[in-house]
Every structure is written in structure tokens, then in C-alpha cells.
MARVEXRO-193837 format. One record per residue: x, y, z of N, C-alpha, C in turn; residue in three letters. Coordinates in steps of 0.001 Angstrom, whole numbers, plus 500000, padded with zeros to 6 digits. Example, Ala and Ser with C-alpha at 12.3 -4.5 7.8 and 13.67 -1.06 7.14 Angstrom:
MARVEXRO-193837
513190494310507800512300495500507800513200496700507800ALA
512850497750507080513670498940507140512900500030507870SER
end
This chain:
MARVEXRO-193837
813567463873604226813224463050603085814407462118602811MET
814142460819602738815248459893602526815706459926601065ASN
816785459262600787817428459306599475816509458771598366LEU
815787457710598632814905457132597611813760458096597286ILE
813186458715598292812106459681598046812617460912597313ASN
813825461350597628814415462472596899814610462111595430GLN
815085460911595171815275460468593791813929460419593060PHE
812902459853593692811580459788593077811045461179592765ARG
811215462092593705810747463464593517811470464127592340HIS
812780464000592299813554464613591203813231463951589862ARG
813034462642589861812686461947588629811307462378588147PHE
810356462576589057809024463066588723809122464448588074PHE
809895465332588662810075466674588110810696466602586727ILE
811718465763586573812368465618585275811373465134584217PHE
810563464135584539809586463613583585808554464681583223ARG
808124465457584195807144466518583936807734467584583016ALA
808954468006583295809595469018582456809822468501581044GLU
810239467257580915810473466668579609809176466558578818LEU
808112466107579456806824465993578788806310467365578365LEU
806432468341579239805989469697578901806798470245577728ALA
808101470051577754808950470542576672808561469902575341TYR
808410468601575325808045467905574087806677468341573585LYS
805739468482574473804389468868574085804373470265573487THR
804966471230574168804956472595573655805799472731572396TYR
806889472009572307807706472037571090806872471567569909ARG
806148470477570067805317469958568985804246470952568576ASN
803579471558569559802537472531569237803113473752568534TYR
804173474302569078804684475567568564805449475434567253LEU
806207474379567078807070474288565902806485473470564762PHE
805687472477565039805150471656563969803768472112563538GLN
802863472209564463801478472480564132801234473925563692LYS
801960474870564272801705476284564000802936477003563455TYR
803664476367562589804909476963562123804708478066561095SER
803607478070560364803421479103559348802294480051559730SER
802621481308559986801581482267560356800673482592559175PRO
799384482759559471798417483124558441797599484290558961LYS
798046485495558692797340486671559169796522487274558034LYS
795368487814558381794517488444557387795122489762556935LYS
794924490060555673795362491363555192794172492314555216SER
794447493597555211793374494586555261793209495141556662GLY
792449496232556752792307496919558032790898496885558604ASN
789956496189557954788590496198558466788459495237559649SER
787700495663560632787466494859561831786025494373561803LEU
785858493070561586784516492494561507784164491636562713ASN
785172491069563375784872490190564508786022490166565517SER
785640489987566792786591490006567900786325488806568793VAL
787386488163569240787278487092570231787878487596571537LEU
787061487674572587787513488065573917787820486788574701HIS
788977486754575359789343485603576182789523486089577608ILE
788760485497578532788774485931579923788489484743580831ASN
788764484905582111788511483844583080787024483558583207THR
786206484601583368784765484454583550784022485316582540PHE
782746484998582308781914485837581441781120486870582237ASP
781008486650583549780311487614584403780869487500585822THR
780782488578586564781299488598587935782730489079587961GLY
783007490125588693784359490668588767784583491776587753GLY
785619492560587979785899493727587145786282493392585716GLY
787197492445585525787634492082584178786480491477583384ALA
785684490645584036784536490038583358783518491094582958ALA
783299492075583820782357493163583515782821493939582285LYS
784103494286582250784645495044581119784592494203579839ILE
785015492943579925784989492067578752783557491901578245ALA
782613491717579160781221491539578762780631492821578180ASN
780983493966578739780507495249578193781033495461576772ASP
782321495175576555782888495303575208782225494332574238LEU
782048493115574682781402492070573887779990492513573477TYR
779213493010574419777838493457574140777823494679573223SER
778696495636573508778758496856572696779123496526571254TYR
780119495685571070780544495336569711779439494609568948GLN
778758493689569614777663492972568944776516493909568570ASN
776296494942569347775216495886569041775630496938568008SER
776911496942567618777411497923566647778069497244565448HIS
777472496198564956777871495527563710779271494917563717SER
779785494616564891781044493871564990780714492568565699ILE
780859491473564995780547490174565603781580489905566686LYS
781105489645567876781978489455569024781684488106569675SER
782744487436570086782638486158570785783417486260572090PHE
783076485395573035783859485291574268784241483839574478MET
785464483624574910785926482306575326786395482471576763MET
785823481671577650786086481858579076786471480543579745VAL
787104480668580880787452479499581668786251478904582372GLY
785350479779582832784145479320583527782949480144583040LYS
782024479480582365780854480134581785779681480095582760LYS
779034481253582927777848481347583783776616481780582992LYS
776801482628581986775673483150581199775228482135580147LEU
773952482201579794773418481338578743773419482121577430LYS
774551482122576764774730482855575518775557481968574591ASP
775041481707573396775721480798572473777037481346571938ASP
777217482662571981778471483257571512779567483225572574SER
779239482711573751780226482555574816780588481076574910ILE
781853480792574723782327479412574698783171479152575932ILE
782886478055576612783688477676577772784859476826577295GLU
786049477195577710787255476450577366787355475276578332LEU
786952474133577878786880472939578721788263472303578833VAL
788718472017580048790027471374580207790038469986579571PRO
791164469617579017791304468290578436791278467244579540LEU
790641466142579270790573465059580243791397463887579709ASN
792693464105579637793588463073579128794566462672580223THR
795193461552580019796204461091580975797367462082581048ARG
797754462595579888798837463573579826798472464833580607GLN
797241465326580450796817466531581163796794466302582665GLN
796337465142583093796321464832584532797748464805585087HIS
798671464225584349800066464188584781800633465604584878PHE
800383466423583860800892467793583866800246468630584970LEU
798978468403585243798313469125586340798925468758587688SER
799237467485587864799893467046589099801276467673589210THR
802011467683588111803338468300588111803249469790588396ALA
802249470445587834802053471882588057801832472177589535GLN
801027471375590200800797471555591631802058471263592433GLU
802747470186592076803958469785592789805058470844592670GLU
805199471405591466806248472392591209805821473811591559LEU
804532474000591870803959475304592175804104476279591007GLN
803876475767589808803862476592588608802403476858588262TRP
801973478079588429800568478401588190800288478540586702GLN
799249477889586259798670478081584924799557477686583736ASP
800650476976583949801520476688582822801051475524581966PHE
800386474553582547800134473312581829798659473089581488PHE
797972474097581015796593473921580558796620473733579052TYR
796629472474578647796817472118577249795656472571576360MET
794463472681576901793309473074576087793486474475575497SER
794235475346576171794441476688575621795312476661574370SER
796099475598574197796895475468572981796047475068571780LEU
794809474670572022793927474264570934792943475362570528GLU
793083476550571116792189477660570771792298477997569285ILE
793502477937568734793696478298567330792945477377566378ALA
792571476194566831791806475263565997790300475481566096ASP
789880476341567012788457476568567258787858477468566180HIS
786598477225565830785925478004564778785862479492565085ASP
785576479867566342785469481300566662786821481996566529VAL
787903481280566806789231481868566597789458482113565106PHE
789115481143564301789311481268562849788456482379562256LYS
787240482602562806786336483647562313786764485049562750LYS
787525485151563825787847486449564427788986487153563703SER
788866488481563623789918489299563029790978489678564056ASP
790570489755565310791490490173566381791137489402567652ILE
792146489151568475791950488464569745792185489472570857ILE
791256489531571799791355490479572906791485489694574209HIS
792696489712574782792947489044576060792511489951577205PHE
791947489348578225791620490039579462792399489326580567HIS
791739488777581581792442487982582602792692486582582054ASN
793944486170582088794313484864581544794742483889582623LEU
794522484240583877794951483357584961793749482707585633HIS
793990481959586651792971481268587452792532479946586852SER
793483479215586341793244477827586025792558477477584728GLY
792855478183583627792263477770582360793155478063581148PHE
794181478888581293794938479352580131796433479260580409PHE
797167478678579478798614478575579605799282479775578931SER
800238480417579600800940481538578954801712481107577711PRO
801976479798577575802651479309576379801765479416575140PHE
800483479627575309799576479785574177799634481198573587ALA
800166482155574333800192483550573863800996483705572572ILE
802247483210572483802960483369571212802305482605570066PRO
801725481472570377801039480677569365799868481448568768LEU
799021482029569620797840482751569158798212484083568508LEU
799188484784569076799577486079568508800334485925567192SER
800820484738566904801430484464565604800366484327564520ASN
799150483948564911798059483723563969797182484954563747LYS
796970485728564815796049486873564754796629488032565549LYS
796244489272565202796624490405566046795983490275567428PRO
796704490710568449796252490556569835796276491895570562VAL
795243492127571360795191493236572308795058492601573684VAL
795814493105574650795753492536575997795573493656577002TRP
794437493683577665794194494639578751794666493980580041ILE
795539494630580748796016494109582032795112494664583130LEU
794138493869583520793184494282584548793792494212585947HIS
794872493470586080795593493381587348797064493125587034ASP
797867492842588050799322492722587859799798491280587673MET
798900490360587483799272488949587392800308488695586291HIS
800144489310585138801089489099584032802480489655584349ALA
802551490615585246803838491212585603804500490520586787LEU
803707490066587743804271489444588946804437487940588798THR
803675487334587912803754485895587718802761485101588525GLY
802204485681589579801203484939590351800369485802591295HIS
800614487079591367799872487933592299799021488938591506CYS
797768489086591899796915490064591245797369491493591548ALA
797910491683592753798458492981593166799743492723593933HIS
800680493620593832802005493390594416802175493915595831SER
801090494269596490801189494890597802802092494116598762PHE
801800492882599059802636492094599937803004490775599279GLU
803210490824598001803488489614597230804988489334597197CYS
end
């Protein structure tokens, strides 16, 4: 790689890191600076967040919990990266189609940072089902729909339970550590 291409590459990385830093700083410190947690111990509603609503082990467990809770007087919602079922209580987290998101997605691929720059996950706290829910239940948060930077933001607003269906949260990118 010649000197000019190296400079362009490093400048691209610098711009991506700077944009990501500014974006997350604004979300975390300005927009969500004051936590608002419900008082009391009654559980009336749960929001499950998972990659899929059906297919695969984590989706099966999330869907079983979702169905069981709805059948036992606990209003349950699901927010997923890819929706397959026709159920109004299941919301697909649609990626933002902005110039900034396209730039961050390109930077994410270039830097090989998995799942860090999905800006739509930072807007979950503004969603009606999040506001209605008493607790947030995380399942699989990887595979191209959820930024780990959203975890402190959401857990500052609501109590969170996270089932680790695989080792992705521990390894950073591998579902299992066998030869990772």
C-alpha cells in the first residue's frame, strides 16, 4: 500500500472513530442523562429483544417466554432484528437509512468491528413498547441489528435480564469458543 493510500485509510478510520464517539456521547450524556425507573415490584409487561422471532434456539426460547407471559396476564412484546411471524406485538428494529449510518456501516466493515454501529438500537428507549415495559429481557443481541453501546443506555432506564444463549457476549464475535 503506497503512502497516499495509507494516509487515506488512516484518515477514514479517524473520521469513523470520531463520528462514532460524538454520536454515542450525544446519545448517552445528553439525551438519556436522567434515569427514570419505575417504583414498585409488580411485573405487568416485558419487552424481549432478540435477533429473530422464530427459528433457532434463542428465538424459540424468547418466543416461548413471550407466548407464556401473554397467556398468563403479563403483557409481552418482542423487538427483533428480523421479523418472520405476523404478530402485531412483535416489532422489527429497522436499520436507519441515513448518510451517517451508511458511513458507520462502511467503517464497521473496514475495521472489522461487529455490531458496534447500529444506530437504530440507540432509539429503542424512545419506542412505545419500551416505555410500556416494566423489564427488558435480552436474548441474542448479535447478527447485525443491535449495538452493545445501547446496553448501558437501556439498562439505565429499565431493569434488564440477559440470557446468554451462546458465548458471543463473552468472546466478542464467536457463538462458541471451540476454535475461535
